[in-house]
C-alpha positions, 0 to 999 in steps of 0.5 A, spaced: 544 700 474 545 697 481 546 690 478 551 692 473 555 696 479 554 690 483 557 685 478 563 690 477 564 690 484 564 683 485 569 682 479 574 687 482 573 683 488 575 677 484 581 680 480 584 684 486 587 678 490 591 675 484 597 680 485 597 678 492 597 671 490 603 672 485 607 675 490 605 670 495 608 665 491 614 668 489 616 669 496 614 662 498 619 660 492 624 664 494 624 662 501 624 655 498 630 656 494 634 659 500 632 653 505 635 649 499 641 653 499 642 653 506 641 645 506 646 644 501 651 648 504 650 644 511 650 638 507 657 639 503 664 642 504 667 648 502 674 648 504 679 654 504 684 656 498 689 654 503 689 651 510 694 649 515 693 642 518 696 638 524 701 633 523 699 627 528 706 624 531 705 618 536 708 622 543 711 615 545 716 615 539 721 620 538 721 620 530 727 622 527 729 628 523 731 627 516 739 627 515 742 631 509 744 626 504 741 620 506 737 615 502 729 616 502 724 610 500 717 613 498 711 609 495 705 612 492 699 608 491 691 609 490 688 604 494 681 605 491 678 605 498 680 598 499 675 596 494 679 591 490 678 588 483 672 584 483 667 589 481 666 594 475 663 600 479 657 604 476 662 610 475 668 606 471 664 606 465 663 612 461 656 612 461 655 610 468 653 603 466 657 599 471 653 594 474 656 595 481 655 600 487 659 598 492 664 593 495 662 588 500 664 588 507 668 582 507 672 585 501 674 591 504 676 587 510 681 583 506 684 589 502 685 592 508 690 587 510 693 586 503 694 594 503 698 593 510 701 587 508 704 590 502 706 596 506 710 592 511 713 588 506 716 594 502 717 599 509 718 605 505 720 611 509 714 615 506 707 612 504 703 617 500 696 614 499 690 616 495 683 614 495 682 613 503 675 613 505 673 616 512 665 616 513 663 614 506 656 610 506 659 605 501 665 603 505 661 602 511 663 609 514 669 606 516 676 611 518 680 607 513 686 611 515 686 609 522 685 602 520 691 602 516 695 606 521 693 601 527 696 595 522 703 599 521 703 603 528 710 600 529 713 603 522 710 610 522 709 614 528 707 620 524 702 622 519 698 627 515 691 627 512 686 631 508 679 630 505 678 631 497 671 629 497 666 630 503 659 631 503 654 629 509 649 627 503 650 626 495 643 626 492 646 621 486 642 614 486 648 610 486 651 613 493 644 616 496 648 618 502 655 620 505 662 621 502 669 622 505 675 621 501 682 623 503 689 623 501 694 620 507 701 621 508 705 616 513 712 617 515 717 614 519 720 621 520 718 627 524 713 631 520 713 639 523 707 641 519 702 640 513 697 644 509 692 643 504 692 647 498 685 647 494 686 645 486 681 648 481 675 644 480 670 642 474 666 647 472 658 646 474 652 650 476 652 652 484 649 646 486 652 641 483 659 644 484 658 643 492 657 635 491 663 634 487 670 632 489 675 638 491 682 635 489 688 638 493 695 638 494 697 635 501 704 638 503 707 635 509 714 639 511 719 634 514 725 637 518 732 636 516 737 636 522 741 642 518 735 646 519 732 646 513 726 642 511 723 637 505 716 638 502 713 632 501 706 633 497 701 628 496 695 629 490 690 625 486 688 630 480 681 630 477 677 624 474 673 629 470 678 630 464 673 630 459 669 636 462 673 643 460 680 644 462 680 642 469 686 638 468 690 643 465 688 648 470 690 643 476 697 642 473 698 649 472 696 650 479 701 644 481 707 647 477 706 654 481 707 650 487 713 646 485 716 652 482 715 656 489 718 651 493 724 650 488 725 657 487 725 658 495 731 652 495 726 647 499 727 640 496 721 637 495 717 631 492 710 629 489 707 623 488 700 621 487 694 619 482 695 624 476 690 621 472 694 623 466 698 619 460 705 620 459 708 621 452 706 616 447 701 612 451 695 615 448 696 612 441 697 605 444 690 605 447 684 602 444 680 608 441 674 607 446 679 607 452 682 614 450 676 618 452 678 624 457 685 623 455 688 628 451 693 626 445 698 632 448 698 630 455 697 636 460 702 632 464 708 635 459 708 642 463 711 638 469 715 633 465 719 638 461 721 642 467 722 636 473 724 629 473 719 624 473 718 616 475 717 613 471 720 617 465 717 617 458 723 613 456 720 608 461 713 608 460 713 608 453 719 604 451 720 597 450 719 595 457 713 599 458 709 593 461 713 594 467 711 601 468 704 601 467 700 603 474 693 603 472 688 596 471 681 599 469 675 596 472 673 594 465 671 587 463 674 588 456 681 589 459 685 583 462 691 587 465 694 594 467 694 598 460 696 605 462 701 609 466 697 615 471 701 614 477 707 618 478 713 621 483 716 628 481 722 630 484 726 636 485 733 636 481 736 637 488 734 630 489 738 624 486 734 618 483 737 611 486 732 606 483 725 606 482 719 600 480 712 599 480 710 593 484 706 589 480 705 581 481 702 581 488 698 587 488 694 586 481 687 584 485 688 589 491 686 596 487 685 598 480 692 602 481 699 599 482 704 602 487 710 606 485 716 606 489 722 610 488 729 611 492 732 618 492 738 621 496 737 627 499 741 633 497 747 635 502 747 643 503 754 646 501 
């Protein structure tokens, strides 16, 4: 009897700690998850929906104000973080199989000089740049905007900038380090203020979402001598077109911003890499190149309401080759084959001329510069 009771007591002592062990493991697991979430939060970036930004103007230069009715030359260009065209990067292929992970330091330096050369040769009044790296491991942690500004400081006393991808560490084997990518606007004319407007991001789990690009509108406000202002908007929209309806949501959000400016009587223009096709180009692409694009382009929400450069007649007409802006990093493609970069503008502005600079820019970036010349409105 005593032996039986002793055995029962020993069994109880062995069984009793199990609930405490499970509780302890659960608490440790929750603590580990909490620590991981804190680390992700500290390593990544969570911008607000709207953020006021400073405009940087050289105090030694009296940047002029815009004059109603004057001509204004604008250039938009995705410079692909100065990587050039000698690579097929891992992300350039739909399955992530591109062989290259980063450009060499020599190529970054060469393309920096090439971008500066084109800007100095064109001398637009306003330059809208996308794909400008700052603090990214794969582009040598350089502040590319500062490097560009140093080379054109005599032309552009004012500038604004906004990140659309930023993280201290991205746990992707192809990156395995920091990223930092910006929109940058250079202006020969005075900029009063700027703001960053967050656009919708692709659907993803709470962890993955923190490491993704966070596309945005960079809005710069340039004062007019009559007391009004011109809103100049810079953007680069999602490349994750095949994931959900992000492109549609971003276009709708952009349209709302433009509608607000238009209804308020503020003249505006927007330029950038929209990553969307114009009317008729989807059918002209080989089937393997159509991935991620819609046969009915989401961009129609904008072109049905506001004038566009290049317009659909230009980008899909007999001379469409003059208006192609994207030369994909793909060994199967030997030249620009689609249009994804545009300028849209308020109907109160008048288009004077437009073109894509092609001949001497094909090897600088996988995008070509789009240039437009406008007349600003004269208030009655």
